[in-house]
C-alpha positions as CSV (number, residue, x, y, z in Angstrom):
1,M,39.0,18.6,-12.0
2,R,37.7,16.9,-8.8
3,D,40.4,15.9,-6.4
4,P,40.2,12.0,-6.2
5,I,41.1,12.1,-2.5
6,P,38.0,13.4,-0.5
7,A,38.8,16.4,1.8
8,G,39.6,15.4,5.4
9,L,40.3,11.8,4.7
10,H,42.7,10.6,7.4
11,V,43.6,7.8,9.7
12,D,44.0,7.7,13.5
13,R,46.4,5.1,14.7
14,G,45.1,5.4,18.2
15,A,41.5,4.7,17.3
16,P,40.0,1.2,18.1
17,A,39.0,0.6,14.4
18,T,41.7,-0.8,12.1
19,L,43.2,1.5,9.6
20,A,41.4,-0.3,6.7
21,Q,38.1,0.1,8.6
22,Q,38.7,3.8,9.0
23,I,39.4,4.3,5.3
24,R,36.4,2.2,4.3
25,E,34.0,4.1,6.7
26,Q,35.2,7.5,5.5
27,L,34.9,6.6,1.8
28,T,31.5,5.1,2.5
29,W,30.4,8.4,4.0
30,A,31.8,10.4,1.1
31,I,29.8,8.2,-1.3
32,S,26.6,8.5,0.8
33,T,26.9,12.3,0.8
34,G,27.7,12.7,-2.8
35,A,31.2,14.0,-2.2
36,L,32.1,11.0,-4.4
37,E,29.6,10.5,-7.2
38,P,28.9,7.5,-9.5
39,R,31.8,7.0,-12.0
40,D,34.2,9.1,-10.0
41,A,37.6,7.4,-9.9
42,L,39.2,6.7,-6.5
43,P,42.9,7.4,-6.0
44,S,45.1,4.5,-6.8
45,V,46.2,2.2,-3.9
46,R,49.7,3.6,-4.1
47,E,48.5,7.2,-4.2
48,L,46.2,6.9,-1.3
49,G,48.7,4.9,0.7
50,R,51.3,7.6,0.2
51,H,48.8,10.3,1.1
52,L,47.8,8.6,4.4
53,G,51.2,7.1,5.2
54,V,49.8,3.5,5.3
55,N,50.8,0.2,3.8
56,L,49.4,-0.5,0.3
57,H,47.8,-3.7,1.6
58,T,45.8,-1.6,4.1
59,V,44.3,0.5,1.3
60,R,43.7,-2.5,-0.9
61,A,41.8,-4.2,2.0
62,A,39.6,-1.1,2.3
63,Y,38.9,-1.1,-1.4
64,L,38.0,-4.8,-1.5
65,R,35.5,-4.3,1.4
66,L,33.9,-1.4,-0.5
67,E,33.7,-3.6,-3.5
68,S,32.0,-6.3,-1.5
69,D,29.6,-3.7,-0.2
70,G,28.7,-2.9,-3.8
71,L,29.9,0.7,-3.5
72,V,32.8,0.6,-5.9
73,D,33.9,-1.3,-9.0
74,V,37.4,-2.6,-8.9
75,R,38.9,-3.5,-12.2
76,R,42.4,-4.9,-12.6
77,G,44.6,-2.6,-14.7
78,A,42.0,0.2,-14.5
79,S,41.0,2.8,-11.9
80,T,38.6,1.9,-9.1
81,R,35.4,3.8,-9.6
82,V,32.3,4.6,-7.5
83,A,29.4,2.4,-8.5
84,A,25.8,3.5,-9.3
85,F,24.3,4.9,-6.1
86,D,21.8,2.6,-4.3
87,P,21.1,3.5,-0.7
88,R,20.2,-0.1,0.1
89,R,23.9,-1.0,-0.2
90,L,24.5,1.1,2.9
91,W,21.9,-0.8,5.0
92,P,23.4,-1.9,8.3
93,P,23.8,-5.6,8.9
94,E,20.7,-7.3,10.3
95,S,22.8,-8.4,13.2
96,A,23.9,-4.9,14.1
97,A,23.1,-3.7,17.6
98,R,20.3,-1.2,18.0
99,S,21.5,2.4,17.7
100,H,18.3,4.0,19.0
101,L,18.6,6.5,16.2
102,V,15.6,7.1,13.8
103,G,15.8,9.4,10.8
104,V,12.9,11.5,9.6
105,I,13.2,13.0,6.1
106,V,10.9,15.9,5.4
107,P,10.7,18.5,2.5
108,T,10.7,21.5,4.9
109,L,10.2,22.5,8.5
110,T,8.4,25.7,7.5
111,S,5.2,23.8,6.6
112,P,2.9,23.6,9.7
113,F,1.7,20.1,8.5
114,H,5.2,18.7,8.5
115,A,6.1,20.4,11.8
116,E,3.1,18.8,13.5
117,L,3.8,15.4,11.9
118,L,7.3,15.6,13.3
119,E,5.9,16.3,16.8
120,G,3.8,13.1,16.4
121,V,7.0,11.1,15.6
122,E,8.9,12.6,18.5
123,G,6.0,12.0,21.0
124,A,5.8,8.4,20.0
125,A,9.6,7.9,20.0
126,A,9.6,8.7,23.7
127,R,8.2,5.1,24.3
128,S,11.3,3.5,22.9
129,G,13.9,6.1,23.8
130,A,14.8,6.7,20.2
131,L,16.8,9.8,19.2
132,I,15.2,11.6,16.2
133,V,17.4,13.0,13.5
134,V,15.6,15.3,11.1
135,V,16.8,15.9,7.5
136,T,15.2,18.5,5.3
137,T,15.3,18.2,1.5
138,Q,13.7,21.3,0.1
139,D,11.5,19.0,-2.0
140,D,14.6,17.5,-3.7
141,Q,14.1,13.8,-4.5
142,A,17.8,13.2,-5.0
143,R,18.5,14.7,-1.6
144,A,16.0,12.4,0.0
145,L,17.7,9.3,-1.5
146,R,21.1,10.5,-0.3
147,A,19.7,11.1,3.2
148,V,18.4,7.5,3.4
149,G,21.9,6.4,2.6
150,Q,23.6,8.7,5.1
151,L,21.2,7.5,7.8
152,A,22.0,3.9,6.9
153,T,25.7,4.5,7.3
154,R,25.1,5.8,10.8
155,S,23.3,2.5,11.6
156,A,19.9,4.1,12.0
157,D,17.3,1.7,13.3
158,G,14.7,3.0,10.8
159,V,13.8,5.9,8.6
160,V,10.5,7.8,8.1
161,V,10.2,9.4,4.7
162,V,7.6,12.2,4.5
163,S,6.0,13.5,1.3
164,H,8.6,11.8,-0.9
165,D,8.2,8.6,-2.9
166,I,11.5,6.8,-3.2
167,S,9.9,3.3,-3.6
168,A,10.8,3.1,-7.3
169,L,14.4,2.8,-6.2
170,L,13.8,1.1,-2.9
171,A,11.3,-1.5,-4.2
172,G,10.5,-3.7,-1.2
173,A,12.2,-1.2,1.2
174,G,12.8,-2.9,4.5
175,G,13.5,-6.2,2.8
176,D,16.7,-8.0,2.2
177,L,19.7,-6.9,0.0
178,A,22.1,-9.8,-0.7
179,G,20.4,-11.6,2.2
180,E,22.2,-9.6,4.9
181,R,21.1,-6.1,5.3
182,R,17.9,-4.5,6.5
183,L,16.6,-1.0,7.2
184,P,12.9,-0.5,8.2
185,L,11.5,2.4,6.2
186,V,8.0,4.0,6.4
187,T,6.6,6.4,3.8
188,V,4.1,9.0,5.0
189,D,1.9,11.2,2.9
190,R,2.7,9.6,-0.4
191,P,-0.1,7.3,-1.6
192,G,1.0,4.6,-3.9
193,S,4.4,4.0,-2.3
194,T,5.4,0.4,-1.7
195,G,6.4,-1.0,1.7
196,H,5.2,0.4,5.0
197,A,3.0,3.5,4.6
198,V,0.8,5.9,6.5
199,D,-1.6,7.9,4.5
200,V,-5.0,9.7,4.3
201,D,-7.6,9.2,1.6
202,L,-6.7,12.4,-0.2
203,E,-9.4,11.9,-2.9
204,H,-12.0,11.9,-0.2
205,V,-10.4,15.1,1.2
206,G,-10.8,16.9,-2.1
207,Y,-14.4,15.5,-2.4
208,V,-15.4,16.7,1.1
209,A,-14.0,20.2,0.6
210,T,-15.9,20.6,-2.7
211,R,-19.1,19.1,-1.5
212,H,-19.2,21.5,1.4
213,L,-19.2,24.4,-1.0
214,L,-21.8,22.7,-3.1
215,E,-24.0,22.4,0.0
216,H,-23.7,26.2,0.3
217,G,-25.3,26.5,-3.1
218,H,-22.1,27.3,-5.1
219,R,-21.9,26.0,-8.7
220,D,-18.8,27.9,-10.0
221,I,-16.1,26.4,-7.8
222,G,-12.4,26.9,-8.6
223,L,-9.4,24.9,-7.5
224,I,-5.9,26.0,-6.5
225,T,-3.5,23.1,-6.8
226,L,0.1,22.2,-7.5
227,D,1.5,21.9,-11.0
228,I,3.2,18.6,-10.2
229,P,1.7,15.1,-10.8
230,A,2.7,13.9,-7.3
231,S,0.6,11.2,-5.6
232,N,-0.2,13.5,-2.7
233,V,-1.5,16.2,-5.1
234,V,-3.4,14.4,-7.9
235,P,-6.0,12.7,-5.6
236,R,-7.1,16.0,-4.2
237,E,-7.9,17.3,-7.6
238,A,-9.6,14.0,-8.4
239,G,-11.9,14.4,-5.4
240,Y,-12.8,18.0,-6.5
241,R,-13.7,16.8,-10.0
242,R,-15.7,13.8,-8.7
243,A,-17.8,16.0,-6.4
244,L,-18.6,18.4,-9.3
245,A,-19.4,15.4,-11.5
246,D,-21.7,14.0,-8.9
247,A,-23.5,17.3,-8.9
248,G,-23.8,17.3,-12.7
249,L,-21.4,20.2,-13.1
250,P,-18.6,20.7,-15.6
251,V,-15.0,21.7,-14.6
252,P,-13.9,24.6,-16.8
253,E,-10.1,24.4,-17.0
254,A,-10.1,28.2,-16.5
255,H,-11.3,27.5,-13.0
256,V,-8.2,25.4,-12.1
257,A,-5.0,27.3,-11.1
258,R,-1.8,25.3,-10.9
259,V,1.0,26.8,-8.9
260,G,4.6,25.9,-8.2
261,A,4.8,25.7,-4.4
262,W,2.8,24.9,-1.2
263,T,3.1,28.6,0.0
264,A,0.9,31.6,0.7
265,A,2.6,33.5,-2.1
266,A,1.7,30.8,-4.5
267,G,-1.9,30.8,-3.3
268,D,-2.0,34.5,-3.8
269,E,-0.8,34.1,-7.4
270,G,-3.3,31.3,-8.1
271,A,-6.3,33.1,-6.6
272,T,-5.4,36.3,-8.4
273,R,-5.6,34.4,-11.7
274,L,-8.9,32.9,-10.9
275,L,-10.6,35.9,-9.3
276,S,-9.5,38.6,-11.8
277,G,-11.9,39.3,-14.6
278,A,-15.4,38.2,-15.7
279,G,-16.7,34.7,-15.1
280,R,-14.8,34.3,-11.9
281,P,-15.6,31.4,-9.5
282,T,-17.8,32.2,-6.5
283,A,-15.9,29.7,-4.3
284,L,-12.4,28.2,-4.1
285,V,-10.9,25.0,-2.9
286,A,-7.2,25.3,-2.0
287,I,-5.4,21.9,-1.6
288,C,-3.6,23.2,1.5
289,D,-4.2,25.9,4.1
290,L,-1.1,28.0,3.1
291,L,-2.5,28.3,-0.4
292,A,-5.9,29.3,1.1
293,I,-4.4,32.0,3.2
294,G,-2.7,33.4,0.1
295,A,-6.0,33.3,-1.6
296,M,-7.5,35.3,1.2
297,R,-4.8,38.0,0.6
298,A,-5.6,38.1,-3.1
299,A,-9.3,38.4,-2.5
300,R,-8.8,41.4,-0.2
301,R,-6.5,43.1,-2.7
302,L,-9.2,42.6,-5.3
303,R,-11.8,44.1,-2.9
304,L,-13.7,40.8,-2.7
305,R,-15.3,39.9,0.6
306,I,-15.0,36.4,2.1
307,P,-17.5,34.7,2.2
308,D,-20.0,37.2,0.6
309,D,-18.2,37.5,-2.7
310,V,-16.1,34.3,-2.7
311,A,-16.2,31.4,-0.3
312,L,-13.0,29.4,0.6
313,V,-12.1,25.9,1.9
314,G,-8.5,24.8,2.7
315,V,-6.9,21.5,3.6
316,D,-4.7,20.6,6.6
317,D,-6.3,22.5,9.5
318,I,-3.0,24.1,10.6
319,P,-2.9,25.9,13.9
320,L,-4.2,29.5,14.2
321,L,-6.9,29.2,11.5
322,D,-9.3,30.6,14.0
323,A,-7.1,33.8,14.0
324,V,-7.3,34.6,10.3
325,N,-10.1,36.8,9.1
326,P,-12.5,35.2,8.6
327,P,-11.6,32.0,10.3
328,L,-10.9,29.4,7.6
329,T,-13.0,26.2,7.0
330,S,-10.6,23.4,6.4
331,V,-10.4,19.6,6.0
332,A,-8.2,18.5,8.9
333,L,-5.4,16.1,8.1
334,P,-4.3,14.1,11.2
335,A,-0.7,15.1,10.9
336,R,0.3,14.2,14.5
337,A,-1.4,10.8,14.3
338,M,0.3,10.1,11.0
339,G,3.7,10.7,12.7
340,A,2.8,8.6,15.7
341,E,1.6,5.7,13.4
342,A,4.9,5.9,11.5
343,M,6.8,5.4,14.7
344,T,4.5,2.6,15.8
345,T,5.2,0.8,12.5
346,L,9.0,1.0,13.1
347,E,8.5,-0.3,16.7
348,R,6.5,-3.3,15.3
349,S,9.2,-3.9,12.7
350,W,11.9,-4.0,15.4
351,A,9.8,-6.5,17.3
352,G,9.5,-8.7,14.2
353,E,5.7,-8.1,13.9
354,T,5.6,-6.7,10.4
355,G,6.7,-9.4,8.0
356,T,4.4,-7.9,5.4
357,P,4.0,-4.1,4.7
358,R,1.9,-2.3,7.3
359,R,-0.5,0.0,5.5
360,V,-2.3,2.6,7.7
361,L,-5.1,4.8,6.2
362,L,-6.3,7.5,8.6
363,E,-9.5,9.6,8.3
364,A,-9.7,13.4,7.7
365,R,-12.6,15.5,9.0
366,L,-14.2,18.8,7.9
367,V,-13.7,21.7,10.4
368,I,-16.4,24.3,9.7
369,R,-15.6,27.9,10.5
370,E,-16.7,31.2,8.8
371,S,-15.0,31.3,5.4
372,C,-18.0,29.8,3.6
373,G,-20.7,31.7,5.5
374,L,-23.8,30.1,7.1
375,H,-24.5,26.6,5.9
376,A,-27.4,26.3,3.6
377,S,-29.3,24.1,6.1
378,H,-29.1,26.8,8.8
């Protein structure tokens, strides 16, 4: 059974904050981190007072503030329980002083796209002197939600959420909650999110990649994509399908490989499925460069030459693509610019310039290398 008193909960009589404030702040942090989950019972006023060596009225005052914050439900004659988690209840007061702290929530730092985007945020943050705190989620949506709450409890000036869509819970993010609390939030690389957003036209990205292979004369073009219906995945496949439809070509489902991760290993797995056996595609579109690099590995293992036996286009244009063999053609996503625009959006919000959501749509560009061979027009 979970101990109702969070580990490490204590008071410091020499601290400037009152004892009730200290209890409230520590319990708020426990709720934001998930150490205390919705419906968990808090210790009774008497039990916690005895544990901390403080007056019962001190604990009661802390609980009442937590109730007014919407973090707990206090019921007379029953236990005080943690309320349903909503990170907006942790928003700092609008009147709070600037902390110069900005949170950036990303799925992983192993992705070159996310690492370059983060560099764009940090470069732009130098203008305002903001300190960047990075939280990785390992693609866990619940972890992203918790991270927003944790950053709010630390009075962050704003949060950039990358490749996650939390707008269903944070509808109107950056707006009011109970007329008092605000937290500017910008979503990056997640089309369809509400509020401030920075995106690329990903359907056009899939279209451009596929059209380039069509221009090379290919008619049997496969796709390596993710097996999740995320809004930064689905449009890439839609662009691929639209390009083939415009060319009057069908899309055999056997030519679409859905994999479980944005990794080279997953790209190897997907390409192996597509390129093994008769009727294989003569060209592949991979919706990110790491998948494409894995596809290269699979092709070599199957003794297929790139681009003679199978041509290949990736997406992202991560660094060092000139160093792979052969150099990979890719649709470049402006990751660094996306990060910089997210930071610019926060700065404008602080200056009161973004009463309505700021929506930025950046352009991608095709970078031609050698993985598709000589262009048909050459």
